[in-house]
C-alpha positions in Angstrom: 30.2 -54.8 9.9 30.3 -54.1 13.6 29.5 -51.0 15.4 33.0 -50.6 16.5 34.2 -50.8 12.8 31.0 -48.1 11.3 32.6 -46.1 14.4 35.7 -46.3 13.3 35.4 -45.4 9.5 33.3 -42.6 10.4 35.1 -40.9 13.4 38.5 -40.7 11.5 37.3 -38.6 8.6 34.6 -36.5 10.2 36.5 -35.8 13.8 40.2 -36.6 13.3 40.6 -35.1 9.7 37.7 -32.4 10.2 35.8 -32.9 6.8 32.4 -31.9 6.4 31.4 -34.6 3.4 32.3 -37.8 2.7 32.2 -38.4 -1.4 31.7 -41.9 -2.9 32.0 -42.8 -6.6 30.4 -45.9 -7.5 29.5 -47.2 -11.1 25.8 -47.1 -11.7 25.8 -51.0 -12.4 27.4 -52.0 -9.0 24.3 -52.8 -7.1 25.6 -54.1 -4.4 27.6 -50.9 -3.7 24.9 -48.5 -4.3 22.7 -50.5 -1.7 25.4 -50.7 0.7 26.1 -47.0 0.9 22.5 -46.0 0.7 22.1 -48.4 3.6 24.5 -46.5 5.6 23.1 -42.8 5.0 25.0 -41.9 1.6 22.6 -40.0 -0.8 23.2 -39.7 -4.5 24.3 -36.0 -5.0 25.5 -36.3 -8.9 26.3 -38.2 -11.7 28.5 -38.2 -14.4 27.0 -39.9 -17.6 28.7 -42.3 -19.7 31.8 -41.6 -17.6 32.8 -45.3 -17.7 33.0 -48.1 -20.7 29.8 -49.3 -18.8 27.7 -46.6 -17.8 27.8 -43.7 -15.4 29.7 -42.6 -12.2 27.3 -41.6 -9.2 28.5 -39.8 -6.5 26.9 -40.4 -2.9 27.7 -38.0 -0.2 27.4 -38.1 3.6 27.6 -34.8 5.4 28.8 -34.8 9.1 25.7 -33.8 10.4 23.8 -36.4 8.8 26.1 -39.6 9.9 24.4 -41.8 12.6 27.5 -43.4 13.2 28.9 -40.7 15.2 26.0 -40.8 17.7 26.6 -41.9 21.4 25.9 -45.3 20.6 28.4 -46.0 18.4 31.1 -43.4 20.0 30.7 -45.9 23.4 32.4 -48.5 21.0 35.1 -46.3 20.5 35.9 -44.9 23.9 36.1 -41.6 22.5 34.3 -38.3 23.2 34.1 -36.3 20.1 31.6 -33.4 20.1 
């Protein structure tokens, strides 16, 4: 994923839509997705035990103020000046 792509996918919900938190549900057996979202900075907030045939649903979240993709390094890639 490029810096511009990451800036775009986080700029839209946080700055355009003004949400404070993004929630990502992931199956507990989906190791690749868990690794991806945790590397992006999402943290496990909760889980629903046995919500799927194959196990749990884990809810990862990221708050606006914890998103490193909104800093100046990434903003320059978009050419935007959100505060």
